C-alpha positions in Angstrom: 31.1 10.6 0.2 31.1 7.4 2.3 29.6 3.9 2.3 26.6 3.6 4.6 25.9 0.0 5.8 22.3 -0.8 6.5 21.4 -3.0 9.5 22.3 -6.7 9.1 18.7 -8.0 8.8 17.3 -5.1 6.8 14.6 -6.1 4.4 14.9 -5.1 0.7 11.9 -5.8 -1.4 9.3 -4.7 -3.8 5.5 -4.6 -3.3 2.2 -5.4 -5.0 -1.4 -5.6 -4.0 -3.5 -8.6 -5.1 -6.2 -6.8 -7.0 -3.7 -4.7 -8.9 -1.7 -7.7 -10.2 -3.5 -11.0 -9.8 -6.4 -10.4 -12.3 -10.1 -11.4 -12.3 -10.9 -10.6 -8.7 -14.6 -10.8 -9.6 -16.0 -11.2 -6.1 -14.5 -7.9 -4.9 -16.3 -4.6 -4.6 -13.7 -2.9 -6.9 -14.6 -5.2 -9.8 -18.2 -4.0 -9.5 -17.2 -0.4 -9.2 -14.9 -0.6 -12.3 -17.9 -1.7 -14.4 -20.6 0.8 -13.4 -22.0 2.9 -16.2 -20.4 6.1 -14.9 -17.4 4.6 -13.3 -14.5 6.8 -12.2 -12.0 4.1 -13.1 -10.2 4.7 -16.4 -9.8 1.0 -17.1 -11.2 -2.2 -15.6 -8.6 -4.3 -13.9 -9.3 -7.4 -16.1 -6.4 -9.8 -16.1 -4.1 -7.3 -14.4 -0.6 -8.8 -14.6 -1.8 -12.4 -14.3 0.3 -12.7 -11.1 -2.2 -15.2 -9.8 -0.9 -17.8 -12.2 2.6 -16.4 -12.8 3.8 -15.9 -9.2 6.4 -18.7 -9.2 8.4 -17.2 -12.0 7.9 -13.7 -10.6 9.1 -14.6 -7.1 12.1 -16.4 -8.6 12.9 -13.2 -10.6 12.8 -11.1 -7.3 15.4 -13.5 -5.8 17.6 -13.4 -8.9 17.6 -9.6 -8.8 18.9 -9.8 -5.2 15.9 -8.9 -3.2 15.3 -10.6 0.1 11.7 -9.8 0.8 8.4 -9.3 -1.0 5.2 -7.4 0.2 1.9 -8.7 -1.2 -1.7 -8.9 -0.1 -4.1 -11.7 0.4 -7.5 -11.2 -1.3 -10.3 -11.5 1.2 -12.9 -11.6 -1.7 -11.2 -14.8 -3.0 -10.8 -16.5 0.3 -14.3 -15.7 1.6 -16.4 -15.0 -1.5 -19.7 -15.2 0.4 -20.1 -14.5 4.1 -19.0 -17.5 6.1 -18.0 -19.6 3.0 -14.2 -20.0 3.0 -12.4 -21.4 0.0 -9.8 -24.1 0.9 -8.5 -23.9 -2.6 -7.7 -20.2 -2.3 -6.2 -20.6 1.2 -3.9 -23.3 -0.3 -3.1 -21.0 -3.3 -1.8 -18.3 -0.9 0.0 -20.9 1.2 1.8 -22.1 -1.9 2.8 -18.5 -2.7 4.3 -18.1 0.8 6.1 -21.4 0.4 7.5 -20.3 -2.9 8.9 -17.1 -1.3 10.7 -19.2 1.3 12.0 -21.5 -1.3 13.8 -18.6 -3.0 15.0 -17.0 0.2 12.3 -14.3 0.0 10.8 -13.2 3.3 7.0 -12.7 2.7 5.6 -9.4 4.2 1.9 -9.9 3.9 -0.9 -7.3 3.8 -4.2 -8.7 5.0 -6.4 -5.9 3.5 -5.1 -3.7 0.6 -8.2 -1.5 -0.1 -10.3 -4.4 -1.3 -13.3 -6.1 0.4 -15.7 -8.8 -0.7 -18.9 -7.6 -2.2 -21.0 -9.1 0.6 -19.2 -7.0 3.2 -20.1 -3.7 1.3 -23.7 -4.8 1.0 -23.8 -5.0 4.8 -22.4 -1.5 5.2 -18.7 -2.2 4.8 -16.3 0.0 6.8 -19.2 2.0 8.3 -20.7 -1.0 10.0 -19.3 -2.0 13.4 -20.1 -5.6 12.7 -17.3 -5.5 10.1 -14.8 -5.7 13.1 -16.0 -9.3 13.8 -16.2 -10.2 10.1 -12.6 -9.2 9.6 -11.5 -11.0 12.8 -13.1 -14.2 11.5 -11.2 -13.8 8.2 -7.9 -13.2 10.0 -8.4 -16.2 12.3 -9.0 -18.5 9.3 -6.0 -17.2 7.4 -3.7 -17.2 10.5 -4.4 -20.8 11.3 -3.9 -21.9 7.7 -0.6 -20.1 6.9 0.5 -17.9 9.8 3.6 -20.1 10.3 4.9 -18.9 7.0 4.6 -15.1 7.6 7.6 -12.9 8.4 5.7 -9.7 8.8 2.0 -8.5 8.5 0.3 -5.3 7.7 -3.3 -5.7 8.9 -4.4 -2.8 6.7 -3.1 -0.7 3.9 -3.6 3.1 4.2 -6.7 3.6 6.3 -6.2 7.3 5.8 -6.3 7.2 2.0 -9.9 8.4 1.6 -9.3 11.5 3.5 -6.1 12.3 1.4 -8.0 11.7 -1.8 -10.9 13.9 -0.7 -8.4 16.7 0.1 -6.9 16.5 -3.4 -10.2 16.4 -5.3 -11.9 19.6 -6.5 -15.4 18.1 -5.9 -17.2 15.6 -3.6 -17.5 12.1 -5.0 -20.9 12.0 -3.4 -22.1 14.6 -5.9 -21.5 12.5 -9.1 -23.6 9.7 -10.6 -20.9 7.1 -9.8 -21.7 7.3 -6.1 -25.5 6.8 -6.5 -24.9 3.9 -8.9 -22.5 2.3 -6.5 -25.0 2.6 -3.6 -27.8 1.1 -5.8 -25.5 -1.7 -7.0 -24.8 -2.7 -3.4 -28.3 -2.1 -2.2 -27.5 0.5 0.5 -28.3 4.1 1.0 -25.5 6.5 -0.3 -24.7 7.7 3.2 -24.2 4.1 4.4 -21.8 3.2 1.6 -18.6 2.2 3.4 -16.0 2.0 0.7 -12.4 2.0 1.8 -10.9 4.4 -0.8 -13.8 6.8 -1.0 -15.6 7.1 2.4 -14.3 9.8 4.8 -16.7 9.5 7.7 -14.8 10.0 11.0 -16.3 6.9 12.6 -14.7 4.8 9.9 -11.2 5.1 11.4 -12.6 4.0 14.8 -14.0 0.9 13.2 -10.8 0.2 11.3 -8.6 0.8 14.3 -10.7 -1.6 16.4 -10.5 -4.2 13.7 -6.7 -3.7 13.5 -6.3 -4.2 17.2 -8.5 -7.3 17.3 -6.7 -8.8 14.2 -3.3 -8.1 15.8 -4.3 -10.0 18.9 -5.3 -13.0 16.8 -2.1 -12.9 14.7 0.2 -12.6 17.7 -1.4 -15.6 19.3 0.1 -17.9 16.7 1.0 -19.8 14.7 4.2 -18.0 13.7 6.2 -15.2 15.3 6.3 -12.0 13.3 5.8 -8.2 13.7 2.3 -6.8 13.1 1.4 -3.2 12.2 -0.4 -1.3 9.6 0.7 1.2 6.8 -0.3 4.8 6.3 -0.1 7.0 3.2 2.0 10.0 4.2 2.9 13.3 2.6 6.0 15.3 3.5 4.5 18.7 4.4 6.5 21.8 3.5 5.3 25.4 4.0 5.2 28.5 1.8 5.0 31.9 3.6 1.8 32.0 5.6 1.0 28.3 5.2 2.2 27.2 8.6 -1.3 26.9 10.2 -2.8 25.1 7.2 0.2 22.7 7.0 -0.1 21.8 10.7 -3.9 21.2 10.3 -3.4 19.0 7.3 -0.6 17.0 9.0 -2.9 16.4 12.0 -5.9 15.4 10.0 -4.2 13.2 7.4 -1.4 11.5 9.4 -0.8 12.5 13.0 -4.4 11.6 14.2 -3.7 8.1 12.9 -0.1 7.8 14.0 -0.9 8.8 17.6 -3.1 5.7 18.0 -0.4 3.2 16.9 1.5 3.2 20.1 2.1 -0.4 21.2 2.1 -1.8 17.6 5.2 -3.6 16.4 5.8 -1.1 13.6 4.2 1.4 11.3 4.5 1.2 7.5 5.3 4.5 5.8 4.1 5.0 2.3 5.3 8.1 0.6 5.8 9.4 -3.0 6.1 13.2 -2.8 5.7 16.3 -0.8 3.0 18.9 -0.4 3.9 22.6 -0.2 1.1 24.4 1.7 0.3 28.0 1.6 -2.3 30.3 3.2 -4.9 29.0 0.8 -4.0 25.3 0.9 -1.8 23.0 -1.1 0.1 24.7 -3.9 0.3 22.7 -7.1 3.7 22.3 -8.6 4.7 25.2 -10.9 5.5 24.8 -14.6 9.3 24.8 -13.8 8.9 21.8 -11.4 9.4 18.2 -12.6 6.3 16.2 -12.0 5.5 12.5 -12.1 2.6 10.8 -13.9 0.4 11.4 -10.9 1.0 15.2 -11.2 3.1 15.2 -8.0 6.4 16.9 -7.6 9.5 14.7 -8.3 10.9 14.8 -4.8 12.6 11.6 -3.6 13.7 13.1 -0.2 10.1 13.2 0.9 10.5 9.7 2.4 13.0 11.0 4.9 10.6 13.6 6.2 7.7 11.1 6.7 9.9 8.5 8.3 10.9 11.2 10.9 7.3 12.2 11.5 6.1 8.6 11.8 8.9 7.6 14.3 8.4 10.8 16.4 4.6 10.6 16.6 4.0 6.8 16.8 7.1 5.9 18.7 7.5 2.5 17.0 9.9 1.0 14.5 9.3 1.9 10.8 9.2 -0.1 7.6 9.0 1.8 4.3 6.2 -0.3 2.9 5.8 1.7 -0.3 8.0 4.3 -2.0 8.6 4.9 -5.7 7.6 7.1 -8.6 5.3 6.8 -11.7 7.5 7.7 -14.7 7.6 6.4 -18.2 11.4 7.2 -18.3 13.0 4.6 -16.0 16.2 6.7 -15.8 14.2 9.1 -13.6 13.1 6.1 -11.4 16.8 5.2 -11.0 17.5 8.8 -9.9 14.5 8.7 -7.6 15.3 5.4 -5.9 19.0 6.4 -5.4 18.1 9.6 -3.7 15.2 8.2 -1.7 17.3 5.3 -0.3 20.0 7.8 0.7 17.3 9.7 2.6 16.3 6.4 4.4 20.0 5.9 5.2 20.2 9.4 6.7 17.2 8.5 9.0 18.9 5.4 10.2 22.2 7.3 10.7 20.2 9.7 12.9 19.2 6.8 15.2 15.7 6.1 13.8 14.7 2.4 13.8 14.0 1.7 10.1 13.9 -2.0 9.3 13.1 -2.4 5.7 12.4 -0.7 2.3 9.8 -1.9 -0.2 9.7 -0.2 -3.6 6.3 0.4 -5.2 5.9 -1.3 -7.3 7.1 -4.7 -8.6 5.2 -4.3 -11.9 3.6 -1.7 -14.1 0.1 -2.6 -12.9 -3.5 -1.5 -12.4 -3.4 1.8 -10.5 -7.0 2.1 -9.4 -8.9 5.0 -10.9 -5.9 5.8 -13.1 -6.0 2.5 -14.8 -2.9 1.2 -16.5 -1.5 4.6 -17.5 0.9 5.3 -14.6 4.1 3.3 -14.7 5.4 2.6 -11.2 7.0 -0.7 -11.9 10.6 -1.7 -11.7 9.5 -4.5 -14.0 7.6 -3.8 -17.2 4.7 -6.0 -18.3 3.6 -6.5 -21.9 -0.2 -6.0 -21.7 -0.8 -8.5 -24.5 1.6 -11.3 -23.7 2.3 -10.6 -20.0 6.0 -10.9 -20.6 8.1 -9.4 -17.8 11.0 -7.1 -18.5 13.2 -5.9 -15.6 14.1 -2.2 -15.9 17.4 -0.6 -14.9 15.7 0.5 -11.7 15.2 -3.2 -10.8 18.9 -3.9 -11.2 19.8 -0.9 -9.2 17.5 -1.9 -6.3 18.9 -5.5 -6.5 22.5 -4.2 -6.4 21.9 -2.2 -3.3 20.0 -5.1 -1.7 22.8 -7.5 -2.4 25.5 -5.3 -1.0 23.3 -3.7 1.8 25.4 -0.6 1.2 24.8 2.8 -0.4 27.1 5.7 -0.8 26.0 8.9 1.0 
């Protein structure tokens, strides 16, 4: 065993997404979807973690734990609730959040779009409409001018490949259940023109998102501020069972490599990994009864992050930030084990010469986890659903200890 020293300016943080923690994001498309008669969401997001009002104390807590960075998203549906109508109050709210980060020595790593769009955008076709490229660029320009001087890193988009991953995992097509027709009717579009980020798998959608990403990056890089710009991808670590090599190669290409290959020239790629997939001749093999699983029914396999970092660096050829990594477990001692092993895996990648610049644990809080509602517990900080009281878990103190020392034993 030896001490491994992370790079001097390595970012250590935790991560959230606005809709999952802020609460009452009523102008977003997700709020509508959560309240459909046959919704696929287990719970409505509601007040979430009330981070919208409690962020000063939460950011202070991150600093007290020893973290030096925080990844969070800006909510487009708050900032531009109707097309072309920007809220100065909301722009100022997020500027205050950024200023609070700097006040406590926390470097803000901002995600501009974390799954959620304004309702008006979806009514116009959402991420299947090429006009969305310009709508998004207008939003980026407004935000950049108002607060870009306070950014220290930006993800334009979170997981543009997520819909294809979800579709691969599902035993049925979401288009075949009442939820899809109800959603289309609610937005006033035909079902085949419903461009929802988390559920639409049309190939042209990635072309639109990638064009929007490039246009947004150009705006952000033109100032104010000076910070790296990239996007994040959901990535699985693919392993093969006998006879599964061809299927594994195909899945890797369709779900990650096709996206990574187009990121050449970006400042970084954000890698977001939770587990591995073992692929056989008939597809992905579910974990056996003797395998420990997390609350998302995935294998408990912390070393997956090392495999996806290596894939991302090799294919995209750009620096890497681990923008999400963690585990959904009720028993926090298993999260402590997971984070310890995962961070050692990150250290191994750096030791092998891969340019990894930061690690963000998902997530800061036990929060709203989309269709799974509030059941999965990803947080390093517990949240009392009635009082909103925060309780740091042992995993939070572990991450903070590693962050403060910038060392891990490998």
